[in-house]
C-alpha positions as CSV (number, residue, x, y, z in Angstrom):
1,X,-0.7,-0.3,-0.3
2,X,1.3,3.7,-0.9
3,X,0.1,6.5,1.2
4,X,-0.7,9.2,-1.1
5,X,0.4,13.0,-0.5
6,X,-1.7,15.0,1.6
7,X,-1.0,17.8,-0.7
8,X,-2.9,16.0,-3.9
9,X,-5.3,16.7,-1.7
10,X,-7.8,20.6,-2.4
11,X,-10.7,21.2,0.1
12,X,-13.8,21.8,-1.2
13,X,-15.6,25.0,-1.0
14,X,-18.9,24.5,-1.6
15,X,-21.6,27.8,-2.1
16,X,-25.1,29.1,-1.2
17,X,-27.1,29.8,-4.0
18,X,-27.6,34.0,-1.7
19,X,-24.1,33.8,-2.7
20,X,-23.9,32.6,-6.5
21,X,-26.4,35.5,-6.6
22,X,-24.6,38.3,-5.5
23,X,-21.7,37.3,-7.5
24,X,-23.7,37.7,-10.5
25,X,-24.8,40.7,-9.8
26,X,-21.2,42.4,-8.9
27,X,-19.8,40.8,-12.5
28,X,-22.2,42.4,-14.4
29,X,-22.1,45.7,-12.9
30,X,-18.5,45.3,-13.3
31,X,-19.1,44.3,-17.0
32,X,-21.3,47.3,-17.1
33,X,-18.9,49.9,-15.7
34,X,-16.4,48.8,-18.6
35,X,-18.5,50.0,-21.9
36,X,-18.9,53.1,-22.9
37,X,-22.2,55.4,-23.3
38,X,-23.3,55.9,-26.6
39,X,-22.4,59.7,-27.7
40,X,-26.1,61.8,-28.6
41,X,-25.2,64.0,-31.8
42,X,-26.3,67.1,-32.2
43,X,-27.9,68.4,-34.8
44,X,-25.3,70.6,-37.0
45,X,-25.8,74.4,-36.7
46,X,-25.3,76.8,-39.9
47,X,-23.4,79.6,-39.2
48,X,-25.5,81.2,-42.3
49,X,-28.6,80.7,-41.0
50,X,-30.0,83.6,-39.1
51,X,-33.8,82.9,-37.0
52,X,-34.8,86.7,-36.1
53,X,-35.8,87.3,-32.6
54,X,-38.9,89.0,-31.6
55,X,-36.9,92.6,-31.9
56,X,-35.2,91.5,-35.4
57,X,-39.2,91.1,-36.0
58,X,-39.8,94.9,-35.3
59,X,-36.6,96.2,-38.0
60,X,-36.8,93.3,-41.1
61,X,-39.0,93.6,-43.6
62,X,-39.7,90.6,-45.5
63,X,-40.7,91.3,-49.7
64,X,-41.0,88.9,-52.9
65,X,-38.4,89.4,-55.0
66,X,-39.7,90.2,-58.0
67,X,-39.5,92.4,-61.3
68,X,-39.1,96.7,-61.7
69,X,-38.7,98.9,-63.6
70,X,-34.4,99.3,-64.4
71,X,-32.7,101.6,-66.8
72,X,-29.1,100.9,-67.6
73,X,-26.4,103.4,-66.5
74,X,-23.9,103.4,-69.7
75,X,-20.6,104.9,-69.0
76,X,-19.6,105.4,-72.6
77,X,-16.2,107.7,-73.3
78,X,-16.0,110.7,-75.5
79,X,-14.4,113.9,-76.5
80,X,-15.2,117.8,-77.0
81,X,-15.5,119.1,-80.7
82,X,-16.4,122.4,-82.0
83,X,-19.8,122.4,-83.0
84,X,-19.8,122.1,-86.9
85,X,-22.4,124.7,-87.4
86,X,-20.7,127.1,-86.2
87,X,-17.4,126.9,-87.8
88,X,-15.8,128.1,-90.8
89,X,-13.1,126.7,-92.6
90,X,-11.4,130.2,-94.8
91,X,-9.2,129.2,-97.4
92,X,-8.1,132.1,-100.3
93,X,-10.7,132.3,-103.1
94,X,-7.6,133.3,-105.6
95,X,-4.3,131.5,-106.7
96,X,-1.8,133.6,-105.3
97,X,1.5,134.5,-102.9
98,X,0.9,135.2,-99.1
99,X,1.7,138.9,-98.1
100,X,0.6,139.6,-94.9
101,X,-0.6,137.3,-91.6
102,X,-3.0,139.4,-90.0
103,X,-4.0,137.1,-86.7
104,X,-2.2,134.3,-84.6
105,X,-3.7,131.3,-83.0
106,X,-6.2,131.2,-80.4
107,X,-6.9,134.9,-81.4
108,X,-10.8,136.4,-81.2
109,X,-12.1,137.8,-84.1
110,X,-15.3,138.8,-85.5
111,X,-17.4,138.5,-88.4
112,X,-15.6,140.1,-92.2
113,X,-12.1,140.6,-90.2
114,X,-9.0,140.4,-92.1
115,X,-6.7,137.3,-91.5
116,X,-4.2,137.0,-94.5
117,X,-3.5,139.1,-97.7
118,X,-1.9,137.8,-100.9
119,X,-0.9,139.1,-104.0
120,X,-2.8,137.7,-107.2
121,X,-1.7,137.1,-110.8
122,X,-5.3,135.5,-111.5
123,X,-7.0,138.6,-109.6
124,X,-5.6,141.0,-111.6
125,X,-5.8,139.3,-115.2
126,X,-9.6,139.2,-114.4
127,X,-10.2,142.7,-113.3
128,X,-8.4,143.9,-116.2
129,X,-10.8,141.4,-118.5
130,X,-13.6,143.4,-116.3
131,X,-12.5,146.8,-117.5
132,X,-11.5,146.3,-120.8
133,X,-15.5,145.3,-120.8
134,X,-16.6,148.2,-119.5
135,X,-15.0,150.0,-121.9
136,X,-16.6,147.3,-124.7
137,X,-19.6,149.2,-123.6
138,X,-19.0,152.7,-123.5
139,X,-17.7,151.7,-127.6
140,X,-21.0,149.4,-128.6
141,X,-23.1,152.3,-127.0
142,X,-21.9,155.1,-128.7
143,X,-22.1,153.1,-131.8
144,X,-25.6,152.3,-131.2
145,X,-26.5,156.4,-130.6
146,X,-24.7,157.5,-134.5
147,X,-26.9,154.1,-136.5
148,X,-29.7,155.6,-134.1
149,X,-28.9,159.1,-136.4
150,X,-27.7,157.7,-139.7
151,X,-31.2,155.2,-139.4
152,X,-32.8,158.6,-139.5
153,X,-30.8,160.3,-141.8
154,X,-31.7,157.9,-144.6
155,X,-28.1,156.6,-144.6
156,X,-28.3,153.9,-143.3
157,X,-30.2,150.7,-143.3
158,X,-32.3,149.1,-140.2
159,X,-30.3,145.9,-140.3
160,X,-27.3,148.0,-139.9
161,X,-28.4,149.1,-135.9
162,X,-29.7,145.6,-135.4
163,X,-26.2,144.4,-135.6
164,X,-24.8,146.9,-133.3
165,X,-27.2,146.5,-130.5
166,X,-26.7,142.9,-130.6
167,X,-23.0,143.6,-130.4
168,X,-24.1,146.4,-127.5
169,X,-25.9,143.4,-125.4
170,X,-23.4,140.9,-126.2
171,X,-20.7,143.5,-124.6
172,X,-23.4,144.1,-121.5
173,X,-23.2,140.0,-121.3
174,X,-19.3,140.1,-121.0
175,X,-19.1,142.9,-118.7
176,X,-21.3,140.6,-116.5
177,X,-19.9,137.6,-116.0
178,X,-16.4,139.8,-115.9
179,X,-17.8,140.7,-112.7
180,X,-19.7,137.8,-111.5
181,X,-16.3,136.2,-112.2
182,X,-14.5,139.0,-109.7
183,X,-16.9,138.4,-107.2
184,X,-16.2,134.6,-106.6
185,X,-12.6,135.1,-106.8
186,X,-13.5,137.2,-103.6
187,X,-13.8,141.3,-104.4
188,X,-17.2,142.7,-102.9
189,X,-19.8,145.2,-104.4
190,X,-17.9,147.9,-103.4
191,X,-14.4,147.0,-104.1
192,X,-16.2,146.1,-108.0
193,X,-17.6,149.8,-108.0
194,X,-14.2,151.1,-107.6
195,X,-12.6,149.7,-110.0
196,X,-15.0,150.5,-112.3
197,X,-14.5,154.3,-111.2
198,X,-10.5,154.3,-110.9
199,X,-10.0,151.8,-113.7
200,X,-6.7,150.7,-111.2
201,X,-6.1,147.3,-111.0
202,X,-6.0,146.2,-107.1
203,X,-3.9,142.6,-107.8
204,X,-4.2,142.0,-103.5
205,X,-7.1,139.9,-102.3
206,X,-7.9,139.8,-98.2
207,X,-8.6,136.6,-96.6
208,X,-11.5,137.5,-94.2
209,X,-13.6,135.7,-92.0
210,X,-17.1,134.4,-91.7
211,X,-17.2,133.5,-88.9
212,X,-17.3,135.3,-85.7
213,X,-15.0,133.0,-82.9
214,X,-12.0,132.0,-82.2
215,X,-8.7,130.9,-84.9
216,X,-8.0,127.3,-84.1
217,X,-6.0,126.2,-86.9
218,X,-3.2,128.2,-89.1
219,X,-1.5,126.1,-92.1
220,X,-0.4,129.6,-93.7
221,X,3.2,130.9,-93.2
222,X,5.2,134.4,-95.2
223,X,5.6,133.7,-99.1
224,X,3.5,130.5,-99.4
225,X,1.8,130.1,-102.5
226,X,-1.8,128.9,-102.0
227,X,-4.3,127.1,-104.1
228,X,-8.8,128.1,-103.5
229,X,-8.9,124.4,-102.6
230,X,-6.6,125.0,-100.1
231,X,-7.5,125.3,-95.9
232,X,-5.6,128.5,-94.3
233,X,-7.4,128.5,-91.2
234,X,-10.2,127.2,-88.7
235,X,-12.5,130.1,-86.9
236,X,-15.2,128.8,-84.6
237,X,-17.9,130.0,-82.4
238,X,-16.3,128.3,-78.8
239,X,-19.1,129.5,-77.1
240,X,-21.4,126.0,-77.2
241,X,-18.9,122.6,-78.4
242,X,-20.3,118.7,-79.1
243,X,-19.6,116.3,-76.6
244,X,-19.2,113.2,-79.3
245,X,-19.2,109.3,-78.2
246,X,-19.1,106.0,-79.7
247,X,-22.1,104.1,-78.2
248,X,-21.6,99.6,-79.4
249,X,-23.9,98.6,-81.4
250,X,-25.2,96.2,-79.1
251,X,-26.5,99.4,-76.5
252,X,-27.6,101.5,-78.9
253,X,-31.5,100.5,-77.8
254,X,-31.1,101.8,-74.8
255,X,-30.1,105.1,-76.1
256,X,-32.7,107.5,-76.8
257,X,-32.3,110.7,-78.2
258,X,-33.3,114.1,-76.3
259,X,-33.0,112.3,-73.4
260,X,-30.8,114.0,-70.6
261,X,-27.3,113.4,-70.1
262,X,-24.5,114.1,-68.2
263,X,-21.0,114.9,-68.8
264,X,-18.1,114.6,-66.9
265,X,-14.6,116.3,-68.0
266,X,-11.6,114.9,-66.2
267,X,-9.5,118.2,-67.2
268,X,-12.5,120.4,-65.5
269,X,-12.1,118.1,-61.8
270,X,-14.7,115.7,-63.6
271,X,-17.7,118.0,-62.8
272,X,-20.6,116.9,-64.2
273,X,-22.4,119.1,-66.9
274,X,-25.6,118.4,-68.4
275,X,-26.9,118.1,-71.5
276,X,-29.4,116.6,-73.9
277,X,-28.5,114.5,-76.8
278,X,-29.1,115.7,-79.9
279,X,-28.4,113.6,-82.7
280,X,-28.5,110.1,-82.4
281,X,-26.7,108.1,-85.8
282,X,-28.5,106.3,-88.1
283,X,-25.5,103.9,-89.1
284,X,-23.0,101.6,-87.7
285,X,-19.6,102.3,-88.3
286,X,-18.1,99.5,-89.5
287,X,-14.6,99.7,-88.4
288,X,-15.5,100.2,-84.4
289,X,-19.4,98.7,-84.3
290,X,-20.1,101.7,-83.0
291,X,-23.3,104.7,-83.8
292,X,-22.4,108.2,-83.0
293,X,-24.5,110.3,-80.6
294,X,-23.5,114.1,-79.5
295,X,-24.9,116.2,-76.9
296,X,-24.3,120.6,-77.4
297,X,-22.7,122.0,-74.1
298,X,-22.9,125.4,-73.4
299,X,-19.4,127.1,-73.2
300,X,-19.7,130.6,-72.0
301,X,-16.8,130.9,-70.1
302,X,-14.9,129.1,-72.6
303,X,-13.1,126.5,-70.0
304,X,-14.2,123.8,-72.2
305,X,-11.3,122.8,-74.9
306,X,-12.0,121.6,-78.2
307,X,-10.6,117.6,-77.6
308,X,-10.6,117.2,-74.2
309,X,-11.4,114.1,-73.6
310,X,-14.8,113.4,-71.5
311,X,-17.0,110.2,-70.5
312,X,-20.5,111.0,-71.0
313,X,-22.8,109.2,-68.7
314,X,-26.4,108.3,-70.5
315,X,-29.0,106.6,-68.6
316,X,-30.7,103.6,-70.7
317,X,-34.1,103.4,-71.5
318,X,-36.6,101.3,-68.5
319,X,-36.6,97.8,-69.0
320,X,-38.4,95.1,-66.3
321,X,-35.7,93.5,-64.9
322,X,-35.0,91.0,-61.4
323,X,-34.6,93.5,-58.8
324,X,-34.3,93.9,-55.0
325,X,-34.3,96.9,-52.9
326,X,-31.0,98.3,-52.4
327,X,-31.2,97.6,-48.2
328,X,-31.3,93.9,-48.7
329,X,-27.3,93.8,-50.0
330,X,-25.0,92.9,-47.4
331,X,-21.7,93.1,-48.2
332,X,-19.2,90.8,-47.1
333,X,-15.6,89.5,-47.9
334,X,-16.1,92.2,-50.9
335,X,-18.9,90.2,-52.1
336,X,-23.1,91.2,-52.4
337,X,-25.1,88.6,-50.4
338,X,-29.2,88.9,-49.5
339,X,-31.1,86.9,-46.7
340,X,-32.6,85.1,-48.5
341,X,-35.5,82.6,-46.2
342,X,-35.4,78.9,-45.8
343,X,-38.2,78.4,-43.0
344,X,-40.4,80.1,-41.3
345,X,-38.7,83.1,-39.5
346,X,-34.8,81.8,-40.5
347,X,-32.4,83.1,-43.3
348,X,-29.8,82.2,-44.6
349,X,-27.4,84.3,-46.2
350,X,-26.7,84.3,-49.8
351,X,-24.7,85.2,-52.4
352,X,-25.8,86.9,-55.8
353,X,-24.2,89.4,-58.6
354,X,-25.6,92.7,-58.6
355,X,-26.6,94.9,-62.0
356,X,-27.5,98.2,-62.0
357,X,-29.3,100.8,-59.3
358,X,-31.6,102.8,-60.2
359,X,-34.2,104.5,-58.1
360,X,-33.1,102.5,-54.4
361,X,-33.3,99.5,-56.6
362,X,-30.7,96.9,-58.2
363,X,-30.9,94.7,-60.3
364,X,-30.0,90.4,-59.8
365,X,-28.1,89.3,-62.6
366,X,-27.8,85.8,-60.9
367,X,-28.4,84.0,-57.3
368,X,-32.4,84.5,-56.9
369,X,-35.1,84.0,-58.2
370,X,-38.5,85.4,-59.2
371,X,-41.3,85.0,-55.9
372,X,-38.2,84.1,-53.2
373,X,-39.2,86.0,-49.7
374,X,-35.6,87.9,-48.9
375,X,-35.3,90.7,-45.8
376,X,-35.8,93.5,-47.9
377,X,-35.5,96.4,-45.4
378,X,-33.2,95.9,-41.7
379,X,-30.9,93.3,-43.5
380,X,-28.1,94.8,-42.1
381,X,-29.1,94.2,-38.6
382,X,-29.6,90.9,-39.4
383,X,-25.4,90.1,-40.6
384,X,-24.9,91.7,-37.5
385,X,-26.8,89.0,-35.4
386,X,-25.8,86.4,-37.1
387,X,-21.7,88.3,-36.4
388,X,-23.1,87.9,-33.1
389,X,-24.1,84.2,-33.4
390,X,-20.5,83.4,-34.4
391,X,-18.9,84.7,-31.5
392,X,-20.9,83.5,-28.5
């Protein structure tokens, strides 16, 4: 018989049923402590949505986006030009050589004032022809008188008298033609009468101004030989000038004659001068695809100079366009926005692209649809509320 060691035997422990229940509950509690509670997801908050407070409801006014009559503002570059109805391009009436120039550029002259003098052999020849025609008139008149006396004395026949009368008529026609030619060459009626009385040829021709105004161009020098077709001086009445601009053909339907316009002249400090469109062109320039428009400006102080650059501000014809009140626009980060209703009493900030502003309204190019509700007044206060919420 082998003896069994005592270490191989373990004491048996017996638990009561009540103790087992307690142990089980403790195990469940411990296992529950190890599990983390599942987090509850919070609803995301849109920072661009504002819910109107009771105070904001009193200042914010909700309007419906619709169409209104908008007049587009056109800013057209142009320049100052002389009034073509108040300008004279002065030239010589006869071929000759300039002997004197009596005015300088920029000088004010009166109508009929002497501008220059030239010496013309052509004028001298025509004066000589006129003098000879006058002498022929005298000879033919005496011939007719003698023929009448001879006819009464029965020395010649009636045919001879008729022949001499015909020669007198031809001489009279030559005299009239010579006189008309002198007037074409620039001689006045008084100068022709003096020529007839003195029979003295004066080969000098005067170049005179046809209008009262300012000499704005001089293209002649002493000793220069000039022709009647050449332009020697330009004299313009600058008490009225034209502002002329070129309107792109795509915008010409917005322009109408007699429309009031504003003219800005940078050289005069951009002071606005009001005028009316007196002309809208009927044809399109094929090179520039533009139409010429102009307005008349009063220039009593002569401060407006020809060829000055201008900006012509024209209000186009009224056309219905999608628009909102100017107060509805909020400027954020150099962009334009409005508050659009997304739910009762809630509005979201939305970016829009603006067009023309006119009489308290601004047209909408994109970003809104007709019929949407927006904050029309008080948008500034609504935007402040949104910023305040961001800081919280």
